[in-house]
C-alpha positions in Angstrom: 0.0 0.0 0.0 1.4 3.4 -0.9 2.0 6.1 1.7 -0.8 8.2 0.3 -3.3 5.3 0.4 -2.3 4.5 3.9 -2.7 8.1 5.0 -6.1 8.2 3.4 -7.2 5.0 5.0 -6.0 6.0 8.5 -7.6 9.5 8.1 -10.9 7.9 7.2 -10.7 5.6 10.3 -10.0 8.6 12.5 -12.9 10.6 11.0 -15.3 7.7 11.4 -14.3 6.9 15.0 -14.3 10.5 16.2 -17.6 11.3 14.3 -19.3 8.3 15.9 -17.9 9.1 19.4 -18.5 12.9 19.4 -20.9 13.9 16.6 -23.6 11.1 16.7 -22.3 9.9 13.3 -22.3 13.3 11.6 -19.0 13.6 9.8 -16.5 15.8 11.6 -14.3 18.1 9.4 -10.6 18.8 9.8 -11.2 21.9 12.0 -13.5 20.0 14.4 -10.9 17.3 14.8 -8.2 19.9 15.5 -10.5 21.4 18.1 -11.0 18.0 19.8 -7.3 17.5 20.0 -7.0 21.0 21.6 -9.5 20.0 24.2 -7.7 16.7 24.8 -4.4 18.5 25.2 -5.8 21.1 27.6 -7.3 18.3 29.7 -10.4 20.2 30.7 -12.8 17.8 28.9 -16.1 18.7 30.6 -15.8 22.4 30.3 -17.8 24.6 27.9 -15.6 27.1 25.9 -16.4 30.5 24.5 -15.6 31.3 20.9 -12.2 33.0 21.6 -11.2 30.0 23.7 -12.1 27.6 20.9 -9.5 29.4 18.7 -7.0 29.1 21.4 -7.7 25.4 21.7 -7.2 25.0 18.0 -3.9 26.8 18.3 -2.8 24.4 21.1 -3.7 21.5 18.9 -1.8 22.8 15.9 1.3 23.5 18.0 1.1 20.0 19.5 0.6 18.4 16.1 3.4 20.3 14.4 5.9 19.9 17.4 7.3 16.6 16.0 8.0 18.4 12.7 10.2 20.9 14.4 8.0 24.0 14.0 6.9 24.4 17.7 8.4 23.5 21.1 6.5 23.1 24.3 7.3 26.0 26.6 5.2 25.9 29.8 1.8 25.5 31.3 0.3 28.7 32.7 -1.6 29.1 36.1 -4.9 28.3 34.4 -3.5 25.0 33.0 -3.1 26.2 29.4 0.0 24.9 27.6 2.1 27.4 25.7 4.5 26.7 22.8 7.2 28.8 21.2 8.0 28.9 17.5 11.2 27.1 16.6 10.9 27.4 12.8 8.5 29.4 10.6 6.0 27.2 8.7 6.8 27.1 5.0 4.3 28.7 2.7 2.0 26.0 1.6 -1.0 25.8 -0.7 -4.3 25.0 0.9 -4.2 21.4 -0.3 -0.6 21.0 1.0 -1.7 22.5 4.4 -4.5 20.0 4.6 -2.2 17.0 3.8 0.3 18.2 6.4 -2.3 18.5 9.1 -4.0 15.2 8.3 -0.6 13.5 8.4 0.2 15.1 11.7 -3.3 14.1 13.1 -2.8 10.5 12.0 0.6 10.4 13.7 -0.9 11.9 16.9 -3.6 9.2 17.0 -1.1 6.5 16.2 1.1 7.7 19.1 -1.9 7.7 21.5 -3.0 4.3 20.3 -6.4 5.6 19.2 -5.8 3.9 15.9 -3.4 1.1 14.8 
């Protein structure tokens, strides 16, 4: 199986599992999955978040997801329990499709590391 086919298969497995677990079977999009990862990383699972915090949660997730690629580095957790990252390397300029592939690959790797998928 090619790397692209494997990524597509694993991505579909993640979307299906998370959609069934968190969206009553409605299909979650990339942004929704990034948001869920942010909530997971914050560790405040049963809290309701305002709109500005939702963007912060997505930022946490993106930093966590791109940390293994060398773009971000964990810095500290503040007094409210929010993780902070510092930029190690600027992200390259990517086309929308390339950004999507990078994020999907990073999400697949995240869920492989957490044993959510095999």
